[in-house]
C-alpha positions as CSV (number, residue, x, y, z in Angstrom):
1,X,92.0,43.6,114.1
2,X,89.5,45.6,116.3
3,X,88.8,49.0,115.3
4,X,90.5,52.0,117.3
5,X,90.4,56.0,117.6
6,X,91.9,58.5,119.6
7,X,90.9,60.2,122.5
8,X,90.3,64.1,121.5
9,X,91.5,65.3,124.5
10,X,94.7,63.5,125.4
11,X,94.9,61.7,122.2
12,X,95.4,58.1,123.6
13,X,94.6,55.5,121.5
14,X,90.8,53.7,122.9
15,X,88.4,51.5,121.3
16,X,86.5,52.9,118.1
17,X,82.9,52.5,120.0
18,X,84.1,54.0,123.4
19,X,81.7,57.3,124.4
20,X,84.3,58.0,127.3
21,X,88.2,58.0,127.3
22,X,89.2,55.2,129.6
23,X,92.5,57.6,130.4
24,X,91.1,60.9,131.0
25,X,87.4,60.4,131.1
26,X,86.8,62.9,128.2
27,X,83.4,62.3,126.6
28,X,84.0,61.5,123.0
29,X,82.6,62.9,119.6
30,X,79.8,60.5,118.3
31,X,81.4,59.3,115.2
32,X,79.7,57.8,112.4
33,X,79.9,54.1,111.4
34,X,83.0,53.4,108.8
35,X,81.0,50.5,107.0
36,X,81.2,51.4,103.3
37,X,84.1,53.5,103.9
38,X,87.5,52.6,102.0
39,X,90.9,52.9,103.9
40,X,91.9,56.2,102.0
41,X,88.6,57.9,103.6
42,X,89.9,56.7,107.0
43,X,93.4,58.3,106.9
44,X,92.0,61.8,104.9
45,X,89.9,61.9,108.5
46,X,93.6,62.1,110.1
47,X,95.3,64.6,108.4
48,X,94.7,68.1,108.1
49,X,92.7,69.9,105.1
50,X,95.2,70.6,102.5
51,X,94.8,71.1,98.6
52,X,95.8,68.7,96.4
53,X,99.1,70.4,95.3
54,X,101.1,72.3,98.1
55,X,103.3,75.7,96.3
56,X,103.7,78.9,97.0
57,X,100.8,80.2,95.9
58,X,98.4,77.8,97.5
59,X,100.3,78.2,100.6
60,X,100.2,81.9,101.1
61,X,96.1,81.6,100.2
62,X,95.7,79.2,102.9
63,X,97.9,81.7,105.7
64,X,95.8,84.5,104.7
65,X,92.4,83.3,105.2
66,X,93.8,81.3,108.2
67,X,95.8,84.8,109.8
68,X,93.5,84.3,112.8
69,X,93.3,80.4,113.1
70,X,94.4,78.8,116.1
71,X,92.5,75.3,116.6
72,X,93.5,73.5,113.8
73,X,96.3,72.1,111.8
74,X,98.8,72.8,108.9
75,X,101.1,70.2,107.2
76,X,104.8,70.6,107.4
77,X,104.7,71.5,103.7
78,X,102.0,74.1,103.8
79,X,103.7,75.5,106.7
80,X,107.3,76.2,105.2
81,X,105.9,77.1,101.9
82,X,104.5,79.6,103.3
83,X,107.6,80.4,105.5
84,X,109.3,81.2,102.7
85,X,106.3,83.4,101.3
86,X,106.5,85.7,104.0
87,X,110.3,85.4,104.5
88,X,110.2,87.1,100.5
89,X,107.7,89.3,101.0
90,X,109.1,90.7,104.2
91,X,112.7,91.0,102.2
92,X,110.9,93.1,99.2
93,X,108.9,95.5,102.0
94,X,112.2,96.2,104.0
95,X,113.5,97.1,100.3
96,X,110.6,99.6,99.2
97,X,110.0,101.1,102.5
98,X,112.1,100.2,105.2
99,X,115.5,102.1,104.3
100,X,113.3,105.4,104.1
101,X,111.1,104.9,107.1
102,X,113.9,103.7,109.4
103,X,115.8,106.4,108.7
104,X,113.5,109.8,108.5
105,X,111.4,110.3,111.4
106,X,107.7,111.0,110.5
107,X,106.9,112.1,113.6
108,X,108.8,114.7,115.9
109,X,107.4,116.2,119.0
110,X,109.6,118.9,120.2
111,X,109.0,120.2,118.0
112,X,106.0,119.0,116.9
113,X,106.6,117.9,113.1
114,X,104.9,115.5,111.1
115,X,105.8,114.7,107.4
116,X,102.5,113.6,106.0
117,X,104.1,111.4,103.5
118,X,106.5,110.0,105.6
119,X,103.5,109.1,108.3
120,X,101.8,107.2,105.3
121,X,105.1,104.8,104.3
122,X,105.1,104.2,107.8
123,X,101.6,103.1,108.6
124,X,101.3,101.0,105.4
125,X,104.8,99.3,106.2
126,X,103.7,99.0,109.7
127,X,100.6,97.3,108.7
128,X,101.8,94.9,106.6
129,X,104.5,93.9,108.8
130,X,102.0,93.5,111.7
131,X,99.7,91.3,109.4
132,X,102.9,88.9,108.3
133,X,103.6,88.5,111.8
134,X,100.4,87.8,112.6
135,X,100.2,84.8,109.9
136,X,103.7,83.5,110.9
137,X,102.6,83.1,114.7
138,X,99.3,81.4,114.3
139,X,101.0,79.3,111.2
140,X,103.4,78.0,113.8
141,X,100.5,77.3,116.4
142,X,98.5,75.3,113.9
143,X,102.3,73.1,112.7
144,X,103.0,72.6,116.5
145,X,99.5,71.2,116.4
146,X,99.9,68.7,113.6
147,X,103.0,67.4,115.3
148,X,100.7,66.8,118.3
149,X,102.2,69.4,120.4
150,X,100.6,72.3,122.1
151,X,100.9,76.1,121.4
152,X,102.8,76.2,124.9
153,X,105.8,74.9,123.6
154,X,106.6,78.4,122.0
155,X,107.6,79.0,125.3
156,X,110.9,77.3,124.6
157,X,111.8,80.8,122.9
158,X,112.4,82.2,125.8
159,X,115.1,79.5,126.4
160,X,118.6,80.7,125.5
161,X,120.5,79.3,122.9
162,X,118.9,75.8,122.4
163,X,115.3,77.4,122.7
164,X,115.3,78.7,118.9
165,X,116.9,75.5,117.9
166,X,114.2,73.3,119.9
167,X,111.2,75.1,118.0
168,X,112.8,74.4,114.7
169,X,113.0,70.9,115.5
170,X,109.5,70.7,116.2
171,X,107.9,72.9,113.5
172,X,110.0,70.1,111.1
173,X,108.6,67.0,112.7
174,X,106.2,64.7,110.1
175,X,102.2,64.8,110.5
176,X,100.9,62.9,113.7
177,X,97.5,61.9,113.5
178,X,96.7,62.2,117.3
179,X,96.8,66.2,116.4
180,X,93.2,65.7,115.4
181,X,92.9,66.4,118.7
182,X,93.6,70.0,118.0
183,X,90.5,70.3,115.5
184,X,88.0,72.0,116.8
185,X,86.4,74.2,114.0
186,X,82.9,75.6,113.9
187,X,80.2,74.1,111.6
188,X,80.2,77.6,109.9
189,X,83.3,79.7,110.4
190,X,83.3,83.6,110.2
191,X,85.9,84.9,107.9
192,X,88.3,86.8,110.1
193,X,87.7,89.8,108.3
194,X,84.2,89.7,109.7
195,X,85.5,89.9,113.2
196,X,85.8,93.4,114.7
197,X,88.4,92.1,117.5
198,X,91.0,90.8,114.6
199,X,90.7,94.5,113.5
200,X,91.0,96.0,116.7
201,X,94.5,93.7,117.1
202,X,95.8,94.6,114.0
203,X,95.4,98.1,114.4
204,X,97.2,98.3,118.2
205,X,100.1,96.3,117.1
206,X,100.3,98.4,114.0
207,X,100.5,101.6,115.9
208,X,102.9,100.2,118.5
209,X,105.3,98.9,115.9
210,X,105.0,102.3,114.1
211,X,105.8,104.0,117.2
212,X,108.7,101.9,117.6
213,X,109.9,102.2,114.4
214,X,109.5,106.1,114.8
215,X,111.8,106.0,117.6
216,X,114.5,103.8,116.1
217,X,114.2,106.6,113.0
218,X,114.3,109.8,115.3
219,X,117.4,107.5,117.1
220,X,119.1,107.6,113.4
221,X,118.6,110.9,112.6
222,X,120.0,112.6,116.1
223,X,123.2,110.2,115.7
224,X,123.2,111.6,111.5
225,X,122.9,115.1,112.7
226,X,125.7,114.7,115.5
227,X,128.3,114.0,112.5
228,X,129.4,117.0,111.1
229,X,129.7,117.5,107.0
230,X,133.1,117.3,106.0
231,X,134.7,120.8,106.3
232,X,136.4,122.7,103.3
233,X,140.0,122.1,102.5
234,X,140.1,120.9,106.5
235,X,143.9,119.6,105.8
236,X,145.2,122.8,104.7
237,X,146.4,125.4,106.9
238,X,145.5,129.0,107.1
239,X,147.1,132.3,108.1
240,X,145.2,135.2,109.1
241,X,144.3,136.6,105.4
242,X,142.9,133.0,104.9
243,X,145.2,131.6,102.5
244,X,147.1,128.7,102.8
245,X,150.5,128.6,103.9
246,X,153.7,126.9,103.2
247,X,156.6,126.1,105.3
248,X,159.5,127.5,102.8
249,X,162.5,127.5,105.4
250,X,163.5,125.8,108.7
251,X,163.0,129.2,110.3
252,X,159.1,130.1,109.3
253,X,158.4,126.6,110.3
254,X,158.0,127.2,113.8
255,X,155.8,130.5,113.4
256,X,153.7,128.8,110.5
257,X,153.1,125.7,113.1
258,X,151.9,128.1,116.1
259,X,149.6,129.6,113.3
260,X,147.7,126.7,112.7
261,X,147.4,125.2,115.9
262,X,145.8,128.7,117.4
263,X,143.3,128.5,114.2
264,X,142.4,124.5,114.7
265,X,142.1,125.6,118.6
266,X,139.8,128.3,118.0
267,X,136.1,126.3,118.8
268,X,132.7,126.9,120.2
269,X,130.7,124.2,122.3
270,X,127.0,123.8,121.8
271,X,125.9,121.5,123.9
272,X,128.0,118.7,123.2
273,X,129.4,119.4,119.9
274,X,132.8,121.1,119.1
275,X,132.5,123.4,116.1
276,X,135.7,124.7,114.7
277,X,135.5,129.0,114.2
278,X,136.9,130.6,111.3
279,X,136.4,134.3,112.5
280,X,134.6,136.1,115.4
281,X,133.7,139.2,116.6
282,X,132.1,140.3,120.2
283,X,130.2,143.3,120.9
284,X,128.9,144.6,124.0
285,X,125.4,145.1,124.5
286,X,123.3,147.7,127.1
287,X,120.1,146.1,126.6
288,X,117.7,146.5,130.0
289,X,114.3,146.1,130.4
290,X,112.7,146.5,133.8
291,X,109.4,148.1,132.7
292,X,107.2,144.5,133.0
293,X,106.5,142.6,136.2
294,X,108.8,144.5,138.4
295,X,111.1,141.9,136.7
296,X,114.9,142.9,134.6
297,X,116.1,141.2,131.1
298,X,119.7,142.2,130.3
299,X,121.9,141.7,127.3
300,X,125.1,142.5,127.6
301,X,127.3,140.7,125.2
302,X,126.4,139.7,121.5
303,X,128.9,137.4,119.7
304,X,128.8,136.4,116.0
305,X,130.8,133.5,114.8
306,X,131.6,132.2,111.5
307,X,132.7,128.6,111.2
308,X,135.5,127.0,109.9
309,X,133.6,125.1,106.8
310,X,130.1,124.0,106.7
311,X,128.3,122.1,109.4
312,X,124.6,120.1,109.5
313,X,122.0,120.8,112.0
314,X,118.7,119.6,112.7
315,X,117.2,116.1,111.5
316,X,115.0,114.4,108.5
317,X,113.3,117.3,106.4
318,X,114.2,119.8,109.1
319,X,118.0,118.9,108.6
320,X,120.0,122.3,107.2
321,X,123.6,123.3,106.8
322,X,125.0,126.6,108.1
323,X,128.4,128.1,108.3
324,X,127.5,131.1,111.1
325,X,126.3,131.4,114.7
326,X,124.9,134.3,116.8
327,X,125.4,133.7,120.2
328,X,123.5,136.5,122.8
329,X,123.8,136.4,126.4
330,X,121.2,137.1,128.7
331,X,120.4,137.5,132.4
332,X,116.7,137.5,134.2
333,X,115.9,138.7,137.7
334,X,112.4,137.7,138.5
335,X,110.7,140.3,140.4
336,X,107.6,138.1,140.8
337,X,106.9,134.6,139.9
338,X,107.0,134.4,136.1
339,X,107.3,132.7,133.3
340,X,110.0,133.5,130.5
341,X,111.0,131.6,127.6
342,X,113.8,133.5,125.9
343,X,115.3,130.1,124.7
344,X,112.4,130.3,122.3
345,X,113.1,133.7,120.9
346,X,113.4,134.5,117.2
347,X,116.4,136.7,116.0
348,X,116.4,138.4,112.8
349,X,119.3,140.0,111.1
350,X,120.2,143.2,108.8
351,X,120.9,140.8,106.0
352,X,117.4,139.1,105.9
353,X,117.6,136.2,107.8
354,X,115.2,135.1,110.7
355,X,115.9,132.1,112.6
356,X,114.4,130.4,116.1
357,X,117.1,129.7,119.1
358,X,118.7,126.3,118.7
359,X,117.6,124.1,121.1
360,X,121.2,123.5,122.7
361,X,120.7,126.8,124.0
362,X,121.6,127.2,127.8
363,X,118.5,126.1,130.2
364,X,118.2,129.2,132.4
365,X,114.5,130.3,131.4
366,X,111.1,128.9,132.0
367,X,109.3,129.1,135.7
368,X,111.0,131.4,137.8
369,X,110.5,132.0,141.3
370,X,110.2,135.5,142.6
371,X,113.9,136.9,143.5
372,X,115.2,134.3,141.2
373,X,118.5,135.5,139.1
374,X,119.3,133.4,136.2
375,X,121.4,133.8,133.1
376,X,122.9,131.7,130.1
377,X,123.7,132.1,126.2
378,X,121.3,131.7,123.0
379,X,122.7,130.2,120.2
380,X,120.9,131.2,117.1
381,X,122.5,129.2,113.8
382,X,122.6,131.4,110.3
383,X,122.2,129.3,107.4
384,X,124.3,131.7,105.6
385,X,127.1,134.2,106.8
386,X,129.7,135.4,104.1
387,X,131.8,137.7,107.3
388,X,131.3,138.0,110.7
389,X,131.4,142.3,109.8
390,X,128.1,141.7,107.6
391,X,126.3,141.2,110.6
392,X,125.3,144.9,111.8
393,X,122.3,144.8,113.8
394,X,119.9,142.1,115.3
395,X,116.2,142.1,116.2
396,X,115.4,139.7,119.0
397,X,112.1,138.5,120.1
398,X,110.9,136.5,122.8
399,X,107.5,135.9,125.2
400,X,106.9,135.7,128.8
401,X,104.0,136.1,131.5
402,X,102.8,135.6,134.9
403,X,99.5,133.9,136.5
404,X,97.0,135.8,138.1
405,X,93.0,135.9,138.4
406,X,92.4,139.1,137.1
407,X,91.0,138.4,133.9
408,X,91.5,142.4,133.6
409,X,95.3,142.2,133.6
410,X,96.5,143.1,130.0
411,X,100.1,143.0,131.4
412,X,100.1,139.0,132.2
413,X,101.5,138.2,128.6
414,X,104.5,140.1,127.6
415,X,106.4,139.9,123.9
416,X,109.9,141.6,124.3
417,X,111.0,142.6,120.8
418,X,114.2,144.6,121.2
419,X,116.8,145.7,118.3
420,X,120.6,145.7,118.5
421,X,123.6,147.7,116.8
422,X,126.3,145.9,116.4
423,X,129.1,148.4,116.4
């Protein structure tokens, strides 16, 4: 029987001494004479390099060494042992890091907040998952090569339903000697760890994956913050003095039901959140300031609320419980083009609390054109409030400015600072 070999381009069987392929015309590599070589040597030339005993450890070492190797082959046992390794490692990483990084954002942009420890965990998790993903992808390419298929077969993944199953079938195929045409290794290959572009790919993919995980964690934290904590004694009805009532007769039943209904319907809406109110007190205010930029700032009403139970505000490390709210109504008349920021105001109370305006305050400030009138409510969340009467005075500070080309104009920036007695 005449000896033969396979074309390095199309994989067709051609005579062993052929210098070019009669099917595709590709010039063939010079093949040394096979005289003096036994059958086992010939068979080994048609198989990808593999250790004598394939197991989880040898497959993992090979996968790590060939993380960025595309143009070679990997046998079926090597691939599936590596696949098992990577799945187990991914599972461990998800258990150790995943629960934390997917529920607590490391970086919040508005307002800017960075949790250093959370950021380190996020980057470690993202870097390891990125490395595992690249290793898995390139191993899949080499497995397809071993079955004499191009990496373009991975496009089958985009076929709905059937595509992934077809890829699995291809990855389970036996080795095909014709797949040797994909072996184009350098005589002295450089390890991927010594190439700058491989590290660039890993870093960019790590940052992209970290941004995705952080965005997911941010969304999860917002969803969690929108759900209020269980309100204390929420199943009981309360009378005006705060003690639970019990119907003693049919004649008293209607009256008590009416009181309970009025109490439960008393609530305040901040953004899309309805907060039940146990007690509230409103105060008239007469603050007016027209001393700056021909503009007028007025505060005409302040309301103090005590919530019916404990609620939660914020997310992640900024998550705090509260049971009090101060609402301040402000109006602005712009006498010239100005920028005012009451929704970034700070409020301090007579009982020693200092808080910033809640991000869900009405959006009525910012850049205001000359002649503009704007008004809205500022909400300040109080972590602790014994009674509404305990707040007897508040102090409010906010900034404003206007654009000017006069560098000597010291009036361009203004910090308003006012104290209001509540009586």
